[in-house]
C-alpha positions, 0 to 999 in steps of 0.5 A: 508464317507457315506452321503445321499441326500433327495429330499427336499434338492434339491427342491426350491419351486416346485408348481402345481395347483393340489397339490404336491403328492411326490418328489424323486431323482435319479442319472442320467443315460446314455441317460438321460431318467430315468424311474420312478422306478429309483427314490428313497427317497434318494441317497446314496454317499460313498468314491468313490463319494467324489470330483466327479461331479455327476448329479442327478435329482429331480422328482416331481409328482402332485396329478393327477400323472403328473411329471416333473424333473430338474437336478443338479450337486452334488459334495460330499465332505469328510469334515473329511478326514484330521482328521479321515482318513474316506475314 
């Protein structure tokens, strides 16, 4: 199993008066403070992630460089395991 998560799949209407410049996602880290460098255009999931609860963060930047983040739990599922032995 291999899957990926795009920021647009987590976004539920982010808005900023200055305009949105970009969105990225990251896996949460111990301590909760995720540096900007950990945010990427998509998160990859594999067999080891299937069935686990994984907290990820969506960070949105405005056109002035300000950002805000929200977190969500993701549970990757292997929908083909019974048919294809994919994991």
